[in-house]
C-alpha positions in Angstrom: 0.0 0.0 0.0 1.0 3.6 -0.7 0.4 6.3 1.9 -1.6 9.1 0.4 -3.7 12.1 1.6 -6.9 13.5 0.2 -7.8 17.2 0.6 -11.4 18.0 0.1 -12.7 21.5 -0.2 -16.5 22.2 0.0 -17.2 25.6 -1.4 -19.3 27.4 -4.0 -19.2 28.9 -7.5 -19.0 32.4 -6.1 -15.9 31.7 -4.0 -12.9 33.7 -5.3 -9.1 33.9 -4.8 -7.4 37.0 -6.1 -10.3 37.8 -8.3 -10.5 34.3 -10.0 -12.9 31.5 -9.3 -11.5 29.5 -6.4 -11.8 26.2 -8.2 -9.8 27.6 -11.2 -7.1 29.1 -8.9 -6.7 25.8 -7.0 -6.4 23.7 -10.2 -3.7 26.0 -11.6 -1.9 26.1 -8.3 -1.7 22.3 -8.1 -0.7 22.0 -11.7 2.1 24.6 -11.2 3.6 22.6 -8.4 4.3 19.7 -10.8 4.0 17.3 -7.9 2.4 13.8 -8.0 -1.1 15.1 -7.3 -4.4 14.8 -9.0 -7.2 17.4 -8.7 -10.9 17.1 -9.6 -13.7 19.7 -9.3 -17.3 18.4 -9.1 -20.4 20.7 -9.3 -23.4 19.9 -7.2 -27.0 20.2 -8.4 -28.5 21.3 -5.1 -27.4 22.4 -1.7 -27.4 25.0 1.0 -24.9 27.1 2.9 -24.4 28.3 6.5 -26.0 31.7 5.5 -29.3 29.9 4.8 -28.9 30.3 1.1 -30.3 27.5 -0.9 -28.8 26.5 -4.2 -31.0 24.6 -6.6 -31.4 23.9 -10.3 -35.1 24.5 -10.1 -36.1 27.3 -12.4 -38.5 29.0 -10.1 -35.7 29.7 -7.6 -33.1 30.8 -10.2 -30.1 30.1 -8.1 -26.7 29.9 -9.9 -24.4 29.7 -6.9 -24.0 25.9 -7.1 -22.0 24.0 -4.5 -18.5 22.7 -5.5 -16.3 20.0 -4.2 -12.6 20.2 -5.0 -10.7 17.0 -4.3 -6.9 16.7 -4.3 -5.2 13.4 -3.9 -1.4 13.3 -3.4 1.4 11.3 -1.7 1.6 12.0 2.0 5.1 13.3 1.7 3.9 16.1 -0.6 1.2 17.3 1.8 3.4 20.1 3.4 3.9 21.7 0.0 0.2 21.9 -0.6 -2.0 22.2 2.5 -0.8 25.5 3.9 -1.5 27.3 0.6 -4.8 25.6 0.2 -5.9 26.8 3.7 -4.8 30.3 2.8 -6.7 30.3 -0.5 -10.0 29.0 0.8 -11.7 32.1 2.4 -15.2 30.7 1.9 -15.6 27.0 2.4 -14.6 23.9 4.4 -11.3 22.1 4.1 -11.2 18.4 5.0 -8.2 16.0 5.2 -8.3 12.2 4.8 -5.7 9.5 4.9 -5.9 7.0 2.1 -4.3 3.6 1.4 -3.6 3.6 -2.4 -3.0 0.3 -4.2 -1.2 1.7 -7.2 -0.5 5.0 -8.9 0.1 5.0 -12.6 0.7 7.9 -15.0 2.2 8.6 -18.4 5.1 10.9 -19.3 4.0 13.7 -21.5 6.8 16.0 -22.5 4.4 18.8 -23.3 0.9 19.1 -21.8 -1.7 19.0 -24.6 -3.5 22.2 -23.6 -0.5 24.4 -24.5 -0.9 26.4 -27.7 1.7 27.5 -30.1 1.2 31.1 -29.2 2.1 30.3 -25.5 5.7 29.4 -26.4 6.5 31.0 -29.7 9.2 33.7 -30.1 7.1 36.8 -30.9 8.0 39.5 -33.5 10.9 37.6 -35.0 13.4 39.4 -37.3 12.2 39.2 -40.9 13.4 40.1 -44.4 11.6 40.7 -47.7 12.2 38.9 -51.0 14.1 41.9 -52.3 16.5 42.1 -49.2 20.1 41.8 -50.4 21.9 38.7 -49.2 24.7 40.6 -47.5 22.0 42.2 -45.2 20.6 38.8 -44.5 24.0 37.4 -43.5 24.7 40.5 -41.4 21.5 40.0 -39.5 22.2 36.4 -38.8 25.9 37.0 -37.8 24.5 39.3 -35.0 21.8 36.9 -33.9 21.6 33.7 -31.8 19.3 32.1 -34.5 20.4 30.7 -37.9 17.2 31.3 -40.0 15.0 34.2 -41.1 11.4 34.3 -42.3 10.8 36.1 -45.6 7.6 38.1 -45.7 5.6 40.0 -48.3 4.3 43.5 -48.1 1.3 42.3 -46.0 3.7 40.5 -43.6 2.7 37.1 -44.8 5.5 34.5 -44.9 6.5 33.6 -48.4 9.7 31.7 -47.7 12.4 31.1 -45.1 16.2 31.3 -45.3 18.3 28.9 -43.3 22.0 28.5 -42.8 21.8 25.6 -45.2 20.2 27.8 -47.9 23.1 30.2 -47.6 25.7 27.5 -47.8 24.3 25.4 -50.6 22.4 28.0 -52.7 24.4 31.2 -52.0 27.9 29.8 -51.7 28.5 30.8 -48.1 31.8 29.0 -47.4 31.4 28.4 -43.6 28.8 28.0 -41.0 27.8 31.4 -39.5 29.7 31.0 -36.2 32.9 30.2 -38.1 32.3 32.9 -40.7 32.0 35.5 -37.8 35.4 34.5 -36.6 37.1 35.1 -40.0 39.5 37.9 -40.7 37.5 41.2 -40.9 38.7 42.2 -44.4 38.0 38.8 -45.8 34.6 38.7 -44.2 33.8 42.1 -45.7 34.9 41.0 -49.1 32.6 38.0 -48.9 29.6 40.1 -47.8 30.2 42.6 -50.6 30.1 39.7 -53.1 26.6 38.8 -51.7 25.2 42.3 -52.2 24.0 41.6 -55.8 21.8 38.7 -54.8 18.5 38.8 -53.0 16.6 36.7 -50.5 14.1 35.6 -53.2 16.9 33.8 -55.1 17.8 31.4 -52.4 14.9 31.2 -49.9 13.1 27.9 -49.4 9.6 27.9 -50.7 6.7 27.3 -50.2 7.1 27.8 -46.5 5.3 25.6 -43.9 3.5 27.6 -41.2 1.1 26.9 -38.4 -1.7 29.0 -36.8 -1.0 30.5 -33.4 -4.1 28.8 -31.8 -3.1 25.2 -32.8 -1.8 22.9 -30.1 1.9 22.9 -29.7 2.0 19.2 -30.1 0.7 19.7 -33.7 3.7 22.0 -34.4 6.1 19.3 -33.0 4.5 16.7 -35.3 4.8 18.9 -38.3 8.5 19.8 -37.5 9.4 16.2 -37.2 7.5 15.1 -40.3 9.1 17.7 -42.5 12.5 17.8 -40.8 12.2 21.5 -39.8 14.3 23.3 -37.2 11.9 26.2 -37.0 8.2 26.9 -38.0 6.7 30.3 -38.8 3.5 31.1 -36.8 0.6 33.0 -38.4 -2.6 34.7 -37.2 -6.1 34.2 -38.7 -5.2 36.6 -41.5 -2.1 34.6 -42.5 0.3 37.3 -41.1 3.5 36.3 -39.3 3.2 36.8 -35.6 6.0 34.5 -34.3 8.2 31.6 -34.9 8.6 28.3 -32.9 12.0 26.6 -32.8 13.5 23.5 -31.3 14.9 25.6 -28.5 11.4 27.0 -27.8 10.2 23.4 -27.4 13.1 22.5 -25.1 12.4 25.5 -22.9 8.7 24.5 -22.7 9.7 20.9 -21.7 11.9 22.3 -18.9 9.2 24.6 -17.7 6.2 22.2 -17.9 7.6 18.7 -17.3 7.5 17.3 -13.8 10.5 15.5 -12.2 9.6 12.0 -13.3 12.6 10.5 -11.5 11.2 11.7 -8.2 7.8 10.2 -9.2 9.5 6.8 -9.6 11.1 7.1 -6.2 7.6 7.5 -4.8 6.6 4.1 -6.3 4.6 5.8 -9.0 4.6 3.8 -12.2 5.5 6.2 -15.0 5.0 4.8 -18.5 7.0 6.0 -21.6 9.8 7.3 -19.4 12.9 7.7 -21.7 16.5 7.8 -20.8 19.4 9.1 -22.9 20.3 5.4 -23.7 17.0 5.0 -25.6 18.2 7.4 -28.3 19.4 5.0 -31.0 20.9 7.4 -33.5 24.2 8.8 -32.2 27.4 10.3 -33.7 30.1 7.9 -32.5 33.2 9.2 -34.2 36.2 9.3 -31.9 40.0 9.6 -32.1 42.9 8.9 -29.7 44.9 11.7 -28.1 47.9 11.0 -30.3 45.9 11.2 -33.6 47.5 13.8 -35.9 45.3 16.8 -36.6 45.3 16.1 -40.3 43.6 12.8 -39.6 41.1 14.6 -37.4 40.3 16.9 -40.3 39.9 14.0 -42.7 37.3 12.5 -40.3 35.4 15.7 -40.2 35.6 16.1 -44.0 34.4 12.6 -44.9 31.6 12.4 -42.3 30.2 15.9 -42.6 30.3 16.4 -38.8 31.3 19.4 -36.7 33.0 17.7 -33.7 34.9 14.6 -32.8 35.4 13.0 -29.3 38.8 12.2 -28.0 39.1 9.0 -26.0 41.9 7.0 -24.4 43.0 3.5 -25.4 40.2 1.9 -23.4 37.5 4.3 -24.8 37.2 6.6 -21.8 36.1 10.1 -22.7 38.9 12.8 -22.5 37.6 15.8 -24.5 36.2 17.2 -27.7 37.6 18.8 -30.9 35.2 21.0 -32.8 35.6 22.7 -36.2 35.8 25.9 -34.2 38.8 24.5 -32.4 40.4 23.7 -35.7 39.7 27.3 -36.8 42.5 28.3 -34.3 44.9 26.3 -36.5 43.7 28.0 -39.6 44.1 31.4 -38.0 47.8 30.8 -37.7 47.9 30.3 -41.5 45.5 33.0 -42.7 46.3 32.5 -46.4 45.4 28.9 -46.1 42.2 29.7 -44.3 41.1 32.0 -47.1 42.0 29.5 -49.7 39.7 27.1 -48.0 37.0 29.7 -47.7 37.0 30.8 -51.3 37.7 27.5 -53.1 35.8 25.2 -50.8 38.8 22.9 -50.6 38.6 20.1 -48.0 40.9 20.2 -45.1 42.9 17.4 -46.7 43.2 19.2 -50.1 44.3 22.4 -48.4 47.0 20.5 -46.5 48.4 19.1 -49.8 48.5 22.6 -51.3 50.3 24.2 -48.4 53.3 22.1 -47.2 54.0 24.2 -44.2 50.4 23.9 -43.1 50.4 20.2 -43.7 53.6 19.8 -41.7 52.0 21.7 -38.8 48.9 19.5 -38.9 51.0 16.3 -38.9 53.0 17.5 -36.0 50.0 18.5 -33.9 47.8 16.0 -32.1 44.2 15.7 -31.0 45.3 15.7 -27.4 47.0 19.1 -27.8 44.0 20.8 -29.3 41.1 19.1 -27.6 38.9 21.0 -25.1 38.2 19.3 -21.8 35.5 21.7 -20.6 32.5 20.4 -22.5 29.3 19.4 -20.8 28.5 15.7 -20.9 25.5 13.5 -19.8 25.3 10.0 -18.5 23.5 7.5 -20.7 21.2 6.4 -17.8 20.1 10.0 -17.2 16.5 10.8 -18.1 16.0 12.4 -21.5 14.7 15.6 -19.8 18.2 16.0 -18.2 19.8 16.0 -21.6 17.3 18.6 -22.8 18.0 20.7 -19.7 21.7 20.7 -20.3 21.4 21.5 -24.0 19.0 24.3 -23.3 20.9 25.9 -20.4 24.2 25.8 -22.3 22.8 26.4 -25.8 24.3 23.1 -27.1 23.4 21.4 -30.4 25.1 18.1 -29.5 26.0 16.5 -26.2 28.6 13.8 -25.5 27.1 10.7 -23.8 29.1 8.7 -21.2 28.4 5.5 -19.2 28.9 5.4 -15.4 32.6 4.4 -15.9 33.3 7.4 -18.1 33.4 5.4 -21.4 32.3 7.4 -24.5 29.0 6.1 -25.9 28.3 8.7 -28.6 26.8 12.1 -29.2 23.1 13.0 -29.1 21.6 15.9 -31.0 18.6 18.2 -30.5 16.8 16.3 -33.4 17.5 12.9 -31.9 16.2 14.0 -28.5 13.0 15.4 -30.0 12.4 12.5 -32.4 12.8 9.9 -29.7 10.8 11.8 -27.1 7.9 12.7 -29.3 7.6 9.6 -31.4 8.4 7.1 -28.7 5.4 8.3 -26.6 2.2 10.1 -27.3 2.5 13.7 -26.3 
């Protein structure tokens, strides 16, 4: 048996707390605690109060102040978090406490509650461009932003396309990701931006653009983003005008805010179905090198696998650190001519090494252990998926190294793999 408590509140429809109906206030209070409690409001058909007032459904009396009973059932250990505030909120009614012997308590893990609408979490008034906006201006906006995509709108502010970092790379010839381009030599960056001035957003934007109405459930936006492989989704009003944008990070922040601590629920012997851990995420980047791996080999791995970072592990496979393409940029910066050759000609790291013997010699002499960063955030594979989401949100990470309890490297999880596993592995 599980030890539970039941709080019952006998009140009326006219009872208020801070200007709101008391029943609404209590329901939202319990939901906001994210504790293992259930709350139910029942409305009576007839009754009377201490004042002598009679509440009835009979038309000749015309009474609308019907009696209400609010019932809250929760683990006994959570009572102290709830009861004092309930007593304070009930200024008109009777509060009763019961002890219960509960046989079982079962629930399902929902990453996002179904009542949340897109408008509740979207980023409002996002930066936009028009089809005629020059591409150099598009790039300048993105270089100064934390996001990597821009909606394109017409004169009525209706979305007609979207420009992503991928569009700029594959359609406009942008040689590097935005974060790497921003670190390039200023004169070279200016020359590249000047070369983009003759092109417009209309020439490279993705169209037609997928969008969603602001009043739709957020779960529908998630489904659409997963089905179409979208990182962000424009949000429109009833007139089709852009009012916001919802991104993966908006989803992650919502999960952090709304999702209870399911691990604590399990410790209370509550059976939580569809509870995922990081180890449930099947698709992982598993590329790794040893500390003595020459840097030219690290670059070849990045080239051939189209990845942005490689883990460094010891001979037994224990995680030591991480090398990203941003770390490799420090090597380029010591050879600015080689860096610009790579930028303008799109040579691979390997091809660039062949062209510049001095640069190649430097790469062969350097090792992964010398360049790797040891300050990256990691997550244990047995951690709940929500913990990985929390870490990626708080530290603005796109990928997260996964370790086992002994420190062995198991792979890398991405934002997409977390969302796809969490939202397709259980019904939200």
